[in-house]
N, C-alpha and C positions, 0 to 999 in steps of 0.2 A: 551819141546817146551817153549821158553821164552815168555809166554803170559803175557800181562800187566793186572794185576788184581787190582791195586790201582790207584787212581787219579794221574795224572802227577803233579809234583811240579811246581809251577810257575817258568818260565824261561827255563824249559826243552823242547827241541824239541819234539813235540808230533804228528806231521803230516807232510806230504809232498804231493804236487800235481803237476800235469803236465798240462800246457796249450799248446795245439797243434792244427794245422789246420785240421787234419783228425783224429777225435776222434776214430772212429771204427777201423781204421787201427792201431792206437796206442794201442788200447785194444788188438788187435790180436798180435801185436809185443811183448808187455810185457807179454802176456799170454805165448807165446812160449819161451821167454827168461828167465822169472823169475817164471813162474808157477802161475801167477795171474788169477783169475776169475773175470769177470766184464762185464757189459753191459751198453749201453746208458741209463741214468737215466730219471726220469720223467721231463716233460716240465716245471713244476712249479719250479724246481731247475736248470733250464737251461740245462737239460740233463746231469748234473754232475754224473760221474761214481765213485762209491766207489768200488775199487778193493779189493778182498779178497784173503787170503792165508790160507788154512786149515779152511775156514769158518770165519776167523777173518779179519777185515779191515786192510789194509797195506798202501794204497796210493789212491789218487784220480786222475782222468783224465778228463779233460774238453776241449771242443772245444773253441779255441781262436776266439774271435769275436770283431769287431770294436765297439767302444763306441762313440756315437755322431760323431764329426768330427775327432776323433782320429782313426788311423788305428789299426788293431788287433795287439796285442803285439807279439813279437817273441817267438818261442817255448822255454819253460824254466821250470825247476823244482823250486818250492818254498818251503822253510822250514818254518814251523809254530811253534811258541813257546807258551807254555801254559801260561795262565794268569788267575788271580782271578778276574780281572776287566779290560776289554778291553778299556773302556772309560778313565780310569785313565792312562792306558798305552799309549793311543793316546795323552793325554796331555804331558806325559813325553817324548814321541818321538819328539813332536814339540819343547818342551823346550830344548831338547838336540841337536837340529839342524837337526833332521830327516825330511823327507817329507812324509806325509800321502797320499798315492795314492788312497786308497779306505777306506773311513772313517768307523768307527765302525758301524756295522749293525747286526741285528738279522738274523740268518739263521733258520727260523721256530723255533721249540722248541729244535733244535739240539745244538745250541750254539750261540755265538756272535763273530764276527771276524773283523779284519781290515788287510789291506796290506799297507806296508810302505817301504821306502828306507832309509838306514842310511846315515849319512853325506857324506860318500865316494861313495854312489850310489848303494850298495848292497841291493837287494830287499828281504824282508822277510814278514811273516804273523804272526799275533797274534790270538790265539784261546782261548776263554773263554767257557769251556765246560758246557753243560747242559745235554741233553740226549746222546750226542755223545762225548766221552772222547778223541778220537784220535786213533792212531794205536793200534791194539789189539795184535800184535806180533811184536817183534823187535829182532835184534841180532841173527837171524838164516837165513839160505839160503832162498833167495827170499824176505827178509824183510830189512827195513832200519836199518843201523848199526851205521852210523856216519854222522855228519854234520860239515863241515869245512868252515870257513869264509876266503876267499881270498880277501885281501884288500890292498889299497895303503898306509894305515897308521894304522898298527896294534895297536899302543898305543892309538891313538884317538878313534879307533873303540872300543877298550876294555872299555874305559871310557864311551862311548855312551851306550853300551849295559848294563853296570852296572847301569847307571842312568835310562835307559828306561825299562829294563826288570829284573834288579836285578842279572844279570850274573856277575861273578867275573873272570877276566882274571888273570891267574897265571901259573907258570911252571907246566907241567904235572908230577905227582909224580914218575912214572916209566921212564919217558923220559924228564928230566928237560931242555934239549936243545929245546924242543917244548913248545909252549904256548897253554894251554887249557882254556876253559871257564867252570866255576863251578857253581853248585847250591848246597848250603849248604855243600860245601866241596867235592862234587862229580863231577868229570869231565864229561860234557855232550856234548862237542864239542871242536873244535880247531880253532886257528887263525893263519894265515900265511901272509907274504907279497907276492908281485907279482914277486919275483925273478925267480921262476921256472915255470912260465906260459908263454904261447905264447904272443908275443907283440900284443897289441891291445885288450887283454882280459879285460873286465870290472870287477870291484869288484863284487863278488857274493858269495852266500852260495852254496857250493858243496855238494850234497847228495851222500852218499855211500851206495850201497846195497850189502849185503852179498851173496856169492855164494859158491857152493861146490868146484868149480874148475875155477879159473880165466881164465886160458888159453882156456879151451874148451868153456866157456861162451863167451869169446871174439871172438873166431872163429864163434860161432853161431850167434853172433850179426852182424858180417861182412856178413855172408851168407844171412841174412834177411834185408840188406840194411843199417845197422849202419856203423859208421866209428870209427877208433881208433885214439885217440888224443895222447895217450902215451901207448905204448905196455906194456904188463905185466912185472912187475919187483918186486923184493923182497925188503921189507922194514923191517929192523931189528926190532925185538920185536913186529911187527905189523902183517905182513902177506904178501900176494902177491896181488898186486893191478894193475889195469889198468884204465886209464881215457878214456872214450868213449863218443859217441854221438849217439842218435837214428836217424832214417832216416830223421827226420825233423830238426835236429841240436841241440836238447836239450841235454846238456852235463850232465854226471853223472859219478860216479866211481863205480867199482865193486871190491870187496875184498874177498879173502879167508883168514880169520884171522888165526893166529898161533893156536888158539884154540877157540871153541865156548863156 
């Protein structure tokens, strides 16, 4: 089991969470689809649910709510990057042309966080761990496996994330035709343009969850109200993927890698 036993290096994707209008229904949906366990959390944390797999945290689910005169945000998955200093990251994000949507704030004694959008509009989070380091399992069925930035300007985005979070955009060692983002020479995610996405899709970070069987998981998703954005297909050197959305429209990818 790929348990995470050491702190995440700054810049590494360390957590993902879902904002959705029907929190309990989403908990049920992802329980059946990916095997997660979770329940609506305490009121002091806005009911935030930390979902677990084999007793380890894997993702969060929260109810989308309106803020002030702003409507509730649309359903979406957010990727969070580890940081040693969220306040410094906030300054770097602003200096690099990003837009801070939720300023740096403490989350009890668990950590410190912010949510921002890069200059092209892709939303992401930054997490400074205290008592809660992030995902406790990755890279196995039911857990987060990959984070891919889909953007209108890969080169500019690469420069932004390097200045803001220390990520370095470079060709992937095993697949030089693709661009990855690296932390201390280790590829932790990818970057791509908008060429192969439906027209009108905004820039975003796409989360990929590993599954045992992409085809059967896609079938199960459809039976429980999800939709297929791109049917299962084979990607050389990577595995079998499908791009899907849950019943509320939050998109994500599922992947059966060539090997775990």
